[in-house]
Steps between C-alpha positions, in 0.01 A plus 500: 500500500306821562201308633723310741658823625153647555406196708818543704407863573151391609631219720766720658242768579274236658787356709664830597258789440645846461353841435552598228541151353851383438558336162756221536509474120695829494810284549458349153654700217341503157701319232768731355392787727615655825162517670173312528291409199165628379310231692642632828379850427163377378448307824602808698231695313242227566591513871463880478861552601573691179272733307374361170677785320835455681796640310821308441664697782212428740523129419876495553467690830229259616722203414794649695271562800381140489859373478609713797204381709580139411863550604382655829262211562755229426813670635695558181659821379277766339474548126653805337281809533 
């Protein structure tokens, strides 16, 4: 599933480029969690959107920012800040 989500992020960036890149996979919650999974954060690090040493709070903040940008892009309500 993680590989597929990574491909979706790549395809979305190719079809609708944004700076910084927007990760459509932010919309997918990790099983039994209330945020994205480790694969999401690893991809963000590989795309240099998150520092390799990002703390739990930095990761959560990044995820919320991605969610809010996705809501702005697609016209839905913003995530909780």
